Structures are given as C-alpha cells and as structure tokens.
C-alpha positions as a LaTeX table, in Angstrom:
\begin{tabular}{lrrr}
\hline
Residue & $x$ (\AA) & $y$ (\AA) & $z$ (\AA) \\
\hline
Unk1 & $-0.10$ & $-0.20$ & $-0.18$ \\
Unk2 & 0.79 & 3.29 & $-0.83$ \\
Unk3 & 1.88 & 5.74 & 2.03 \\
Unk4 & $-0.36$ & 8.81 & 1.83 \\
Unk5 & 1.65 & 11.83 & 0.89 \\
Unk6 & 2.10 & 14.40 & 3.51 \\
Unk7 & 0.32 & 18.02 & 2.63 \\
Unk8 & 2.47 & 20.56 & 1.36 \\
Unk9 & 2.93 & 23.61 & 3.76 \\
Unk10 & 1.12 & 26.72 & 2.83 \\
Unk11 & 3.12 & 29.27 & 0.66 \\
Unk12 & 2.63 & 32.04 & 3.50 \\
Unk13 & 4.43 & 29.79 & 6.16 \\
Unk14 & 6.98 & 28.69 & 3.69 \\
Unk15 & 7.74 & 32.25 & 3.35 \\
Unk16 & 8.53 & 32.63 & 6.91 \\
Unk17 & 10.78 & 30.00 & 6.99 \\
Unk18 & 12.87 & 30.94 & 4.14 \\
Unk19 & 12.69 & 33.89 & 5.84 \\
Unk20 & 14.37 & 32.81 & 9.22 \\
Unk21 & 16.96 & 30.73 & 7.28 \\
Unk22 & 18.44 & 33.78 & 5.60 \\
Unk23 & 18.25 & 35.69 & 8.82 \\
Unk24 & 19.67 & 32.40 & 10.43 \\
Unk25 & 22.57 & 32.52 & 7.89 \\
Unk26 & 23.09 & 36.23 & 8.74 \\
Unk27 & 23.21 & 35.56 & 12.25 \\
Unk28 & 26.06 & 32.91 & 11.87 \\
Unk29 & 27.91 & 35.68 & 9.81 \\
Unk30 & 27.98 & 37.91 & 12.20 \\
Unk31 & 29.03 & 35.63 & 14.89 \\
Unk32 & 32.08 & 34.87 & 12.87 \\
Unk33 & 32.49 & 38.60 & 12.14 \\
Unk34 & 32.99 & 39.03 & 15.82 \\
Unk35 & 35.42 & 35.91 & 16.04 \\
Unk36 & 37.55 & 37.31 & 13.35 \\
Unk37 & 37.21 & 41.37 & 14.99 \\
Unk38 & 38.75 & 39.91 & 18.14 \\
Unk39 & 41.80 & 38.73 & 16.62 \\
Unk40 & 44.36 & 37.15 & 18.76 \\
Unk41 & 43.54 & 39.70 & 21.77 \\
Unk42 & 41.88 & 37.45 & 23.60 \\
Unk43 & 42.79 & 33.45 & 23.98 \\
Unk44 & 40.84 & 31.22 & 22.13 \\
Unk45 & 39.22 & 29.20 & 24.75 \\
Unk46 & 37.80 & 32.71 & 26.73 \\
Unk47 & 36.17 & 33.19 & 23.26 \\
Unk48 & 35.02 & 29.35 & 23.03 \\
Unk49 & 33.50 & 29.93 & 26.83 \\
Unk50 & 31.94 & 33.07 & 25.75 \\
Unk51 & 30.32 & 32.01 & 22.76 \\
Unk52 & 28.80 & 28.89 & 24.26 \\
Unk53 & 27.83 & 30.26 & 27.83 \\
Unk54 & 26.26 & 33.60 & 25.43 \\
Unk55 & 24.05 & 31.34 & 23.77 \\
Unk56 & 22.90 & 29.63 & 27.08 \\
Unk57 & 20.45 & 32.69 & 27.43 \\
Unk58 & 18.65 & 32.75 & 23.99 \\
Unk59 & 18.50 & 28.99 & 24.29 \\
Unk60 & 16.50 & 28.62 & 27.68 \\
Unk61 & 14.13 & 31.27 & 26.40 \\
Unk62 & 13.51 & 29.38 & 23.68 \\
Unk63 & 13.27 & 26.16 & 25.44 \\
Unk64 & 11.05 & 28.01 & 27.82 \\
Unk65 & 8.78 & 29.50 & 24.91 \\
Unk66 & 8.84 & 25.77 & 23.64 \\
Unk67 & 7.05 & 24.09 & 27.14 \\
Unk68 & 10.57 & 22.11 & 26.92 \\
Unk69 & 11.89 & 23.86 & 29.95 \\
Unk70 & 13.38 & 22.01 & 32.17 \\
Unk71 & 12.11 & 18.53 & 31.36 \\
Unk72 & 13.20 & 18.98 & 27.62 \\
Unk73 & 16.77 & 18.42 & 29.04 \\
Unk74 & 16.25 & 14.59 & 30.51 \\
Unk75 & 18.51 & 12.23 & 28.68 \\
Unk76 & 18.69 & 8.41 & 29.21 \\
Unk77 & 22.04 & 8.80 & 26.99 \\
Unk78 & 24.68 & 10.75 & 28.79 \\
Unk79 & 27.51 & 9.02 & 26.97 \\
Unk80 & 26.06 & 9.95 & 23.68 \\
Unk81 & 25.98 & 13.44 & 24.56 \\
Unk82 & 29.43 & 13.32 & 25.54 \\
Unk83 & 30.65 & 11.93 & 22.58 \\
Unk84 & 28.87 & 14.83 & 20.06 \\
Unk85 & 29.63 & 17.05 & 22.81 \\
Unk86 & 33.53 & 16.62 & 22.91 \\
Unk87 & 33.52 & 16.47 & 18.93 \\
Unk88 & 31.31 & 19.86 & 18.21 \\
Unk89 & 33.63 & 21.58 & 21.55 \\
Unk90 & 36.68 & 20.76 & 19.37 \\
Unk91 & 35.05 & 21.54 & 15.94 \\
Unk92 & 34.36 & 25.44 & 17.45 \\
Unk93 & 37.78 & 25.49 & 18.89 \\
Unk94 & 39.63 & 24.50 & 15.53 \\
Unk95 & 36.57 & 26.29 & 13.22 \\
Unk96 & 37.43 & 29.83 & 15.57 \\
Unk97 & 41.33 & 28.99 & 15.03 \\
Unk98 & 40.68 & 28.75 & 11.08 \\
Unk99 & 38.64 & 32.22 & 11.39 \\
Unk100 & 41.80 & 34.18 & 12.82 \\
Unk101 & 44.25 & 32.65 & 10.46 \\
Unk102 & 41.95 & 32.83 & 7.10 \\
Unk103 & 39.92 & 35.48 & 5.75 \\
Unk104 & 36.20 & 35.31 & 6.57 \\
Unk105 & 35.06 & 34.16 & 3.21 \\
Unk106 & 37.72 & 31.06 & 3.10 \\
Unk107 & 37.11 & 29.83 & 6.37 \\
Unk108 & 33.07 & 29.69 & 6.00 \\
Unk109 & 33.53 & 27.80 & 2.72 \\
Unk110 & 35.60 & 25.53 & 4.28 \\
Unk111 & 33.05 & 24.60 & 6.69 \\
Unk112 & 30.71 & 23.25 & 4.05 \\
Unk113 & 33.10 & 20.52 & 3.27 \\
Unk114 & 31.50 & 18.89 & 6.44 \\
Unk115 & 28.24 & 17.67 & 4.14 \\
Unk116 & 30.77 & 16.16 & 2.26 \\
Unk117 & 32.60 & 14.57 & 5.42 \\
Unk118 & 29.09 & 13.32 & 6.64 \\
Unk119 & 28.50 & 11.24 & 3.98 \\
Unk120 & 31.48 & 9.79 & 4.31 \\
Unk121 & 31.01 & 8.94 & 8.08 \\
Unk122 & 27.39 & 7.40 & 7.79 \\
Unk123 & 28.80 & 4.85 & 5.58 \\
Unk124 & 31.76 & 4.09 & 7.69 \\
Unk125 & 29.70 & 4.48 & 11.17 \\
Unk126 & 26.19 & 3.97 & 10.74 \\
Unk127 & 26.08 & 1.65 & 7.43 \\
Unk128 & 24.70 & 3.97 & 5.24 \\
Unk129 & 25.15 & 3.15 & 1.73 \\
Unk130 & 25.46 & 6.59 & $-0.18$ \\
Unk131 & 23.63 & 6.95 & $-3.91$ \\
Unk132 & 25.08 & 7.77 & $-7.16$ \\
Unk133 & 23.90 & 11.55 & $-6.12$ \\
Unk134 & 25.94 & 11.34 & $-2.93$ \\
Unk135 & 28.97 & 9.93 & $-4.28$ \\
Unk136 & 29.27 & 13.09 & $-6.89$ \\
Unk137 & 28.53 & 15.17 & $-4.03$ \\
Unk138 & 31.40 & 13.86 & $-2.34$ \\
Unk139 & 33.38 & 13.86 & $-5.40$ \\
Unk140 & 32.84 & 17.45 & $-6.07$ \\
Unk141 & 33.14 & 18.74 & $-2.34$ \\
Unk142 & 37.15 & 16.51 & $-2.11$ \\
Unk143 & 37.76 & 18.25 & $-5.77$ \\
Unk144 & 37.02 & 21.41 & $-4.16$ \\
Unk145 & 38.75 & 20.80 & $-1.14$ \\
Unk146 & 42.07 & 19.57 & $-3.29$ \\
Unk147 & 41.91 & 22.81 & $-5.10$ \\
Unk148 & 41.77 & 24.91 & $-2.11$ \\
Unk149 & 44.93 & 23.09 & $-0.58$ \\
Unk150 & 47.33 & 23.47 & $-3.54$ \\
Unk151 & 48.46 & 26.88 & $-2.71$ \\
Unk152 & 49.32 & 25.61 & 1.09 \\
Unk153 & 51.11 & 22.92 & $-0.63$ \\
Unk154 & 52.86 & 24.71 & $-2.90$ \\
Unk155 & 54.15 & 27.07 & $-0.48$ \\
Unk156 & 52.16 & 29.86 & $-1.79$ \\
Unk157 & 50.19 & 30.85 & 1.25 \\
Unk158 & 51.99 & 31.93 & 4.34 \\
Unk159 & 52.39 & 29.33 & 7.38 \\
Unk160 & 49.65 & 31.22 & 8.69 \\
Unk161 & 47.42 & 30.53 & 5.87 \\
Unk162 & 48.13 & 26.65 & 5.48 \\
Unk163 & 47.78 & 26.10 & 9.45 \\
Unk164 & 44.20 & 28.10 & 8.89 \\
Unk165 & 43.56 & 25.39 & 5.77 \\
Unk166 & 44.79 & 22.59 & 8.21 \\
Unk167 & 42.23 & 23.80 & 10.86 \\
Unk168 & 39.83 & 24.23 & 8.73 \\
Unk169 & 39.59 & 20.48 & 6.99 \\
Unk170 & 39.45 & 19.43 & 10.93 \\
Unk171 & 36.70 & 21.48 & 11.76 \\
Unk172 & 34.97 & 20.05 & 8.68 \\
Unk173 & 35.67 & 16.20 & 10.01 \\
Unk174 & 34.88 & 16.98 & 13.35 \\
Unk175 & 31.54 & 18.54 & 12.74 \\
Unk176 & 30.79 & 15.73 & 10.24 \\
Unk177 & 31.29 & 13.44 & 13.22 \\
Unk178 & 28.94 & 15.56 & 15.45 \\
Unk179 & 26.49 & 15.60 & 13.16 \\
Unk180 & 26.83 & 11.51 & 12.84 \\
Unk181 & 26.43 & 11.45 & 16.93 \\
Unk182 & 23.65 & 13.72 & 16.62 \\
Unk183 & 21.90 & 11.20 & 14.26 \\
Unk184 & 22.28 & 8.25 & 16.22 \\
Unk185 & 21.16 & 10.45 & 19.45 \\
Unk186 & 17.99 & 11.34 & 17.49 \\
Unk187 & 17.36 & 8.25 & 16.41 \\
Unk188 & 17.16 & 6.84 & 20.02 \\
Unk189 & 14.45 & 9.59 & 20.92 \\
Unk190 & 16.78 & 12.21 & 22.23 \\
Unk191 & 15.55 & 15.74 & 22.11 \\
Unk192 & 17.09 & 18.63 & 20.14 \\
Unk193 & 16.52 & 20.94 & 23.29 \\
Unk194 & 18.52 & 18.63 & 25.26 \\
Unk195 & 21.53 & 17.67 & 22.72 \\
Unk196 & 21.88 & 21.64 & 21.81 \\
Unk197 & 21.75 & 22.66 & 25.70 \\
Unk198 & 24.24 & 20.10 & 26.85 \\
Unk199 & 26.49 & 21.11 & 23.69 \\
Unk200 & 25.94 & 24.65 & 25.19 \\
Unk201 & 27.06 & 23.48 & 28.51 \\
Unk202 & 30.15 & 21.19 & 27.52 \\
Unk203 & 31.79 & 23.32 & 25.14 \\
Unk204 & 31.53 & 26.64 & 27.95 \\
Unk205 & 33.26 & 24.32 & 30.34 \\
Unk206 & 35.46 & 23.39 & 27.69 \\
Unk207 & 36.57 & 26.70 & 27.51 \\
Unk208 & 36.40 & 27.58 & 30.91 \\
Unk209 & 39.24 & 24.82 & 31.50 \\
Unk210 & 41.77 & 27.34 & 29.96 \\
Unk211 & 41.52 & 29.81 & 32.03 \\
Unk212 & 44.88 & 28.65 & 34.08 \\
Unk213 & 46.75 & 28.99 & 30.86 \\
Unk214 & 45.86 & 32.91 & 30.89 \\
Unk215 & 42.67 & 34.96 & 30.17 \\
Unk216 & 42.44 & 38.60 & 29.53 \\
Unk217 & 40.34 & 41.72 & 30.18 \\
Unk218 & 39.57 & 43.11 & 26.44 \\
Unk219 & 37.94 & 46.03 & 28.08 \\
Unk220 & 34.69 & 47.46 & 26.64 \\
Unk221 & 34.75 & 46.70 & 22.71 \\
Unk222 & 36.21 & 43.36 & 23.32 \\
Unk223 & 33.60 & 42.69 & 25.93 \\
Unk224 & 31.00 & 43.38 & 23.92 \\
Unk225 & 32.34 & 41.59 & 20.80 \\
Unk226 & 32.49 & 38.18 & 23.15 \\
Unk227 & 28.67 & 38.62 & 24.16 \\
Unk228 & 27.77 & 39.52 & 20.69 \\
Unk229 & 29.38 & 36.03 & 19.67 \\
Unk230 & 27.55 & 34.28 & 21.65 \\
Unk231 & 24.41 & 36.10 & 21.41 \\
Unk232 & 24.82 & 35.68 & 17.50 \\
Unk233 & 25.65 & 32.20 & 17.83 \\
Unk234 & 22.63 & 31.09 & 20.24 \\
Unk235 & 19.98 & 33.20 & 18.19 \\
Unk236 & 21.14 & 31.79 & 14.91 \\
Unk237 & 20.91 & 28.17 & 15.90 \\
Unk238 & 16.95 & 29.87 & 17.32 \\
Unk239 & 16.21 & 30.93 & 14.00 \\
Unk240 & 17.62 & 27.80 & 11.97 \\
Unk241 & 15.45 & 25.54 & 14.36 \\
Unk242 & 12.45 & 27.72 & 13.82 \\
Unk243 & 13.00 & 27.62 & 10.05 \\
Unk244 & 12.47 & 23.94 & 9.71 \\
Unk245 & 9.15 & 24.16 & 11.63 \\
Unk246 & 7.66 & 26.62 & 8.80 \\
Unk247 & 9.13 & 24.80 & 5.40 \\
Unk248 & 10.91 & 21.55 & 4.26 \\
Unk249 & 14.29 & 20.88 & 4.05 \\
Unk250 & 14.62 & 20.85 & 0.42 \\
Unk251 & 13.22 & 24.43 & 0.66 \\
Unk252 & 15.43 & 25.77 & 2.57 \\
Unk253 & 18.62 & 23.99 & 1.16 \\
Unk254 & 19.55 & 26.94 & $-1.41$ \\
Unk255 & 20.19 & 29.25 & 1.20 \\
Unk256 & 21.91 & 27.78 & 3.72 \\
Unk257 & 24.99 & 28.61 & 1.27 \\
Unk258 & 24.03 & 32.46 & 1.70 \\
Unk259 & 26.23 & 32.15 & 4.56 \\
Unk260 & 29.44 & 32.38 & 2.16 \\
Unk261 & 28.55 & 35.40 & 0.94 \\
Unk262 & 27.52 & 37.12 & 3.89 \\
Unk263 & 31.09 & 36.36 & 4.93 \\
Unk264 & 32.51 & 37.69 & 1.25 \\
Unk265 & 31.02 & 40.62 & 2.05 \\
Unk266 & 31.52 & 40.94 & 5.61 \\
Unk267 & 34.99 & 40.38 & 5.12 \\
Unk268 & 35.48 & 43.03 & 2.25 \\
Unk269 & 33.61 & 45.89 & 4.52 \\
Unk270 & 35.38 & 45.30 & 7.84 \\
Unk271 & 38.82 & 43.93 & 6.71 \\
Unk272 & 39.00 & 44.99 & 3.29 \\
Unk273 & 39.42 & 41.16 & 2.46 \\
Unk274 & 39.39 & 40.35 & $-1.15$ \\
Unk275 & 38.85 & 36.45 & $-1.85$ \\
Unk276 & 41.63 & 34.69 & $-3.74$ \\
Unk277 & 42.07 & 32.55 & $-6.94$ \\
Unk278 & 41.57 & 29.22 & $-4.82$ \\
Unk279 & 38.24 & 30.91 & $-3.28$ \\
Unk280 & 37.00 & 31.30 & $-6.82$ \\
Unk281 & 38.09 & 28.18 & $-8.28$ \\
Unk282 & 37.43 & 25.50 & $-4.78$ \\
Unk283 & 34.27 & 27.68 & $-3.86$ \\
Unk284 & 31.56 & 26.72 & $-6.41$ \\
Unk285 & 32.87 & 23.19 & $-6.35$ \\
Unk286 & 32.52 & 22.71 & $-2.65$ \\
Unk287 & 29.52 & 24.74 & $-2.55$ \\
Unk288 & 28.29 & 22.32 & $-5.53$ \\
Unk289 & 29.03 & 19.20 & $-3.49$ \\
Unk290 & 27.89 & 20.21 & $-0.02$ \\
Unk291 & 24.51 & 20.93 & $-2.05$ \\
Unk292 & 24.42 & 17.55 & $-4.16$ \\
Unk293 & 25.48 & 15.47 & $-0.61$ \\
Unk294 & 23.31 & 16.84 & 1.58 \\
Unk295 & 20.30 & 14.39 & 3.42 \\
Unk296 & 17.49 & 14.41 & 0.84 \\
Unk297 & 13.74 & 15.13 & 1.50 \\
Unk298 & 12.43 & 12.12 & 4.04 \\
Unk299 & 9.68 & 10.55 & 2.06 \\
\hline
\end{tabular}
C-alpha cells in the first residue's frame, strides 16, 4: 500500500521559514565577524567560553517558550551526549582558529565540507550506503578541497594560511562526526533541546578549562564582541530550528549557502579581504558538492 503523501505547507508559512533561514545565515556570519574582529587579543578558549555561555540565555528562553524547560533536558544517553559534545566543542576551537588565520569567506567556505565528510562517516560508522548523487557530491567536495589546499602545499600561502586551511579541514571532519552522533541520538529518541543545551554546557566548560593558561580583560569593546559572539550564535541556532518548523528542508537548502556570501561581504567591508584565486576556483566545487551531498527529503 502506498503511504499517504504529506500535505504541502502553505506558501505563506514556507515564506516565513525561508526568511528565518536567511536570518540564521546572517546571524552565523555575524558570529564569525565578531570572532574575526577579536583577533588574537583574546585567548581562543575564552572566546569559546563566551560563545557557548552567551548562547545559553537565548536557548533557555527558547526552550521555556516552547514548554520544554526544564523537562526537555532529560536524557537517557549521557555518554552519547558526551561523544557529541567533545567533537562539537573541539570543532568550535578549530573553527575559530581557522577564522583567525584565514579570510572570513575562506574559513566559512571550508566549513561546507562537513556535509561531504558526513556522507563518508555515515557510510563508515552507520552503514548508510550512499547513492550515486551523494557519491558525486563527495567527489565534487573533495575536488574543491584539493584545489583549495594546492596553494598551501605549493608554499604559496604564508605559514599561518596553511595552518588555517588545516584547521578548516579538521573542523569539517569533527563537525561531520558530531552530526553523525546527533543523528544517532535523534534516532534513539533524544530531543533537540537536550542536544543543544548540553552541547552549550560542555563547550562552555571546555573553554573554562583554559582559564589557567591566562585569560585577559578585553576592555569594553572586546567584552561587547565576546557577548555578541554568544548571542549571535545562540540566535542563529534558534532561527534555524524555527525555519524547519515552517518549511521543508528541500525548500530551505539553497538558502543555507548564503553564509558564504555574507562572509565575503562582511570580510570585504570590515577587513578589506578580497577572495583569492583558490577561493574562486574551489568555492563552486565545495558548495555544489555540499548541495548535492546534503540529506535528501524524507518520503
């Protein structure tokens, strides 16, 4: 018997979902802008702490608004959350390191290798067999990564640039690993609120552990950037979550890649960063690979 087809969402609701998704990409780009603006004046662990702790306020308010506070935080899979949080928190460290070392647009673009890595990890760890479309997406993404890395391997980039590319690639792998674990937790019945909340808690603790290595008092402007980093990151996740309640993933997917355009615009406006040849050549391959390899719409 053919299963019934789910009714389409109203066009007005879908439009709201698309608007929320666009705003979430802008919030993510604003978070990256704050991290870039801080530079190396604030230790990396301190930035991670404020990013995670600052996101707790909008997250708690959001869960309370949805009636999931505090009962939605209960979990029967604490060790599963630990694995997800360790990978995600480490990815936050490497992501912020890449933003410091690379132009904002290039660091953002490298993060889109995560869907490509997710296909490979899901095949290796979850036994999911990729179809021809996803295999093609992986091939495109890996080709883009190779093109992007060529200047570093050829010694064209400065040492810091090569290290930034390395951190960007590590971020993509760790993010994909964290997403695999999120998928496992979701299949086991864990709620999105609990997954997001415990990730923020563990990431904040991870940042706090770096306190003995020396934090600094950043001054008024630096403190404002730290707080804005957390609020922008938390708001971005909330807007993204809300967008999926108003529109299908297939309708929202094309707008996800606006993050790269925001990063190009913000990098140029605030730091006079102009994307290089490697970005222009590798960017379309990586973004197309991420789009093709993305999870398809569920029947």
